C-alpha positions as CSV (number, residue, x, y, z in Angstrom):
1,M,34.3,36.4,19.2
2,T,35.2,36.8,15.5
3,S,38.0,34.5,14.4
4,P,41.3,36.3,13.6
5,F,41.4,34.5,10.3
6,A,38.2,36.3,9.2
7,R,39.9,39.7,9.0
8,V,40.5,41.2,5.6
9,S,44.2,41.9,5.1
10,R,45.2,45.6,4.7
11,A,48.7,44.5,3.6
12,S,49.7,44.0,0.0
13,Q,50.0,40.2,-0.1
14,P,51.2,38.3,-3.1
15,A,48.3,37.2,-5.3
16,V,47.8,33.7,-6.6
17,D,49.5,34.6,-9.9
18,Q,52.2,36.9,-8.6
19,P,55.9,35.9,-7.7
20,L,56.9,35.4,-4.2
21,S,59.0,38.2,-2.5
22,P,62.7,38.2,-3.3
23,L,65.6,37.3,-1.1
24,P,66.2,40.3,1.1
25,A,69.5,42.2,0.9
26,A,69.8,42.6,4.7
27,G,68.2,41.3,7.9
28,H,68.1,37.9,9.5
29,I,68.3,34.9,7.0
30,F,68.8,31.4,8.3
31,D,71.2,29.6,6.0
32,R,72.0,25.9,6.0
33,T,73.3,23.2,3.5
34,L,72.5,19.5,3.3
35,R,72.8,16.6,0.9
36,L,69.7,15.6,-1.0
37,T,68.8,12.0,-0.2
38,P,66.8,9.6,-2.4
39,T,63.9,9.5,0.2
40,D,61.7,12.1,-1.6
41,L,62.5,11.5,-5.3
42,D,60.0,10.9,-8.1
43,G,60.6,8.5,-11.0
44,G,62.7,11.1,-12.8
45,H,65.1,11.5,-9.8
46,C,63.6,14.9,-8.9
47,L,62.6,16.2,-5.5
48,R,58.8,15.7,-5.1
49,P,56.5,18.4,-3.8
50,D,55.8,16.5,-0.6
51,G,59.6,16.3,-0.2
52,V,59.8,20.1,-0.5
53,A,57.1,20.3,2.2
54,R,59.1,18.1,4.5
55,H,62.2,20.3,4.0
56,M,60.0,23.3,4.9
57,H,59.0,21.8,8.2
58,E,62.4,20.4,9.2
59,T,64.2,23.6,8.3
60,G,61.7,25.6,10.3
61,I,62.5,23.5,13.4
62,E,66.2,23.8,12.8
63,H,65.8,27.6,12.3
64,L,64.0,28.0,15.7
65,A,66.4,25.7,17.5
66,A,69.5,27.5,16.1
67,K,68.2,30.9,17.3
68,H,67.0,29.5,20.7
69,L,63.4,30.2,19.9
70,L,62.0,26.7,19.9
71,A,61.2,26.5,23.6
72,G,59.2,29.7,23.6
73,N,57.4,28.9,20.3
74,P,57.1,25.1,20.0
75,H,53.8,24.5,18.3
76,W,52.9,25.7,14.8
77,T,50.5,24.8,12.0
78,V,50.9,25.9,8.4
79,R,47.7,27.5,7.0
80,R,48.9,28.0,3.5
81,T,51.9,26.7,1.6
82,V,53.1,27.9,-1.8
83,V,55.7,25.9,-3.7
84,D,57.2,27.3,-7.0
85,I,59.2,24.7,-8.9
86,I,61.3,27.0,-11.0
87,E,63.9,24.4,-12.0
88,P,63.6,20.8,-10.7
89,I,66.1,19.7,-8.1
90,V,67.7,16.5,-9.4
91,Y,69.5,13.9,-7.4
92,P,72.4,13.8,-6.6
93,A,72.8,17.3,-5.3
94,E,73.8,19.4,-2.4
95,L,71.1,21.9,-1.3
96,R,71.4,25.3,0.1
97,L,68.3,26.4,2.1
98,R,67.7,30.0,3.1
99,R,64.8,30.9,5.3
100,W,63.5,34.3,6.3
101,C,60.3,36.1,7.3
102,S,58.4,38.0,4.7
103,G,55.3,39.0,6.8
104,L,54.6,39.1,10.5
105,A,51.8,39.6,13.0
106,S,51.5,38.8,16.7
107,M,50.2,35.2,16.2
108,W,51.5,34.2,12.8
109,S,54.2,34.8,10.2
110,A,54.9,34.2,6.5
111,M,58.2,32.3,6.2
112,R,60.0,32.1,2.9
113,L,62.3,29.2,2.1
114,R,64.5,29.1,-1.0
115,L,66.1,25.8,-2.1
116,D,69.1,26.0,-4.5
117,S,71.0,22.9,-5.7
118,D,74.6,22.9,-6.8
119,T,73.4,21.4,-10.1
120,G,71.1,24.3,-11.0
121,G,67.8,23.4,-9.3
122,L,65.7,26.1,-7.8
123,V,62.5,25.9,-5.7
124,E,60.9,28.9,-4.0
125,T,58.4,28.4,-1.2
126,E,56.3,30.4,1.4
127,G,54.4,29.1,4.4
128,F,51.8,31.0,6.4
129,W,52.6,29.6,9.8
130,V,50.3,30.0,12.8
131,H,51.6,29.8,16.4
132,L,49.3,27.6,18.5
133,N,48.3,27.1,22.1
134,P,48.7,23.4,22.5
135,D,45.9,23.1,25.0
136,T,43.2,24.9,23.0
137,L,44.7,24.7,19.5
138,N,43.8,28.3,19.0
139,P,46.3,30.9,17.6
140,A,48.6,32.1,20.4
141,R,50.9,35.1,20.7
142,I,54.5,34.6,19.4
143,S,57.3,35.4,21.8
144,D,58.8,38.9,21.7
145,R,62.3,37.5,20.8
146,Y,60.8,35.8,17.7
147,L,59.0,39.0,16.7
148,Q,62.1,41.2,17.1
149,L,64.3,38.9,15.0
150,M,61.8,38.2,12.2
151,A,60.8,41.8,11.9
152,T,64.3,42.5,10.3
153,T,63.1,41.1,7.0
154,A,59.3,41.3,7.3
155,A,57.1,43.7,5.3
156,P,56.2,46.7,7.4
157,D,52.4,46.2,7.4
158,P,50.9,43.6,9.7
159,L,50.2,40.2,8.1
160,L,46.6,39.2,8.1
161,W,44.9,36.1,6.7
162,R,43.0,36.1,3.4
163,P,42.3,32.8,1.6
164,W,43.6,32.5,-2.0
165,L,41.5,29.5,-3.0
166,R,37.7,29.7,-3.0
167,P,36.3,27.4,-5.7
168,P,33.1,25.5,-4.6
169,L,33.1,21.8,-4.1
170,P,32.1,19.9,-7.3
171,A,28.8,18.0,-7.3
172,S,30.6,14.8,-8.3
173,I,31.4,11.9,-6.1
174,G,34.8,12.0,-4.4
175,D,37.4,9.4,-4.0
176,R,38.0,8.0,-0.5
177,F,41.6,8.7,0.6
178,P,42.8,6.0,3.0
179,L,44.4,7.4,6.2
180,R,46.7,5.8,8.7
181,R,47.4,6.8,12.3
182,S,50.9,7.8,11.2
183,D,49.3,10.4,8.9
184,F,48.3,12.5,11.9
185,D,50.6,14.8,13.9
186,H,51.2,15.1,17.6
187,L,48.2,17.5,18.0
188,G,45.8,14.9,16.5
189,Q,45.4,16.7,13.2
190,L,46.1,15.4,9.7
191,A,49.7,16.3,9.0
192,A,50.5,18.8,6.3
193,V,52.9,16.4,4.5
194,T,50.0,13.9,4.2
195,Y,48.0,16.4,2.1
196,W,51.1,16.8,-0.1
197,A,51.3,13.0,-0.6
198,A,47.7,13.1,-1.8
199,V,48.5,16.0,-4.2
200,Y,51.4,14.0,-5.6
201,E,48.9,11.1,-6.3
202,Y,46.7,13.3,-8.5
203,I,49.2,15.3,-10.6
204,T,49.9,12.5,-13.0
205,D,47.1,13.8,-15.3
206,A,48.8,17.3,-15.4
207,A,52.2,16.4,-16.9
208,D,51.8,19.3,-19.4
209,V,51.8,21.7,-16.4
210,T,54.6,20.1,-14.4
211,A,56.8,19.9,-17.5
212,R,57.6,23.6,-17.1
213,P,57.9,26.0,-14.2
214,H,54.8,25.5,-12.0
215,R,53.2,26.5,-8.7
216,Y,51.5,24.4,-6.0
217,I,49.2,26.1,-3.4
218,L,47.8,24.2,-0.5
219,E,45.4,25.9,2.0
220,C,44.1,24.2,5.1
221,H,40.9,25.7,6.4
222,K,39.8,23.2,9.1
223,P,41.7,20.3,10.6
224,V,41.0,16.7,9.8
225,R,40.8,14.7,13.1
226,L,41.7,11.1,13.7
227,G,38.7,8.9,12.9
228,E,37.3,11.2,10.2
229,H,37.1,10.0,6.6
230,V,38.5,12.2,3.8
231,D,37.1,12.2,0.2
232,I,39.1,13.9,-2.6
233,Y,37.5,15.8,-5.5
234,T,39.4,17.0,-8.5
235,D,38.9,19.4,-11.4
236,R,41.3,19.4,-14.3
237,G,41.0,22.8,-16.0
238,R,42.8,24.1,-19.0
239,D,45.5,25.7,-17.0
240,G,45.9,23.4,-14.0
241,L,44.4,21.1,-11.4
242,T,42.3,21.9,-8.3
243,I,42.0,19.4,-5.5
244,W,39.5,19.5,-2.6
245,F,39.8,17.5,0.7
246,A,36.4,17.1,2.3
247,V,34.8,15.3,5.2
248,D,31.1,14.6,4.5
249,R,31.3,17.3,1.8
250,D,32.7,19.8,4.3
251,V,35.8,21.2,2.7
252,R,38.8,21.1,5.0
253,A,41.6,21.9,2.5
254,L,42.1,22.9,-1.1
255,A,45.2,22.5,-3.3
256,Q,45.9,23.9,-6.8
257,L,48.5,23.2,-9.4
258,R,49.0,26.0,-11.9
259,R,51.7,27.5,-14.1
260,A,54.3,29.5,-12.3
261,P,54.0,33.3,-12.4
């Protein structure tokens, strides 16, 4: 059987260098506020990209729980994450987080999250979330109640998967990235936030990019399992940074830092 991820999208999806979809004027938008804590700050007191990813995951759970959708749709994995740092979020701050669906299909959805701070910070994100069968870890159909609610803001055409990042693995020798048991999620896969922690380790050489509005993209193509060893390869181009996560030179995920659209 052909993997559903191999299909070519007929929908007009945002390209790597295009802005994310705007906040909709109508439809279901989950809206919450919280106080920024020092947990996820960098040396400049700004919210780190891995901290943004943590807010994406936690707000997603809060969203499903608030709408009584968590029991019917409990297991998800994020296939692609886009984070646009438009204006850094600086501590101390109160955050307003608004989450809505920008694209939808029977087994996955594209979920936007906008983070505004009361001090002027702005971060725009989008996650390509896949609903999983916890026994097989294959994509599984989303509940009808979820589909009905999220369809109120989703684009009309079905959302189908198409990778954004395709650069080949460099021939150089990678850096071994140490992993701990706590880096893996409840399904035995390397947690998405762990990838983001690695990205944060390697962006120090790209201060010229992060000093202005910038975009992070992370795509996970194959899971990393407990017991496997990850090597990281990097390429610092003129306009950004590309990072490969590989197991025995088999690429499992790619990340890219680039200037914001």
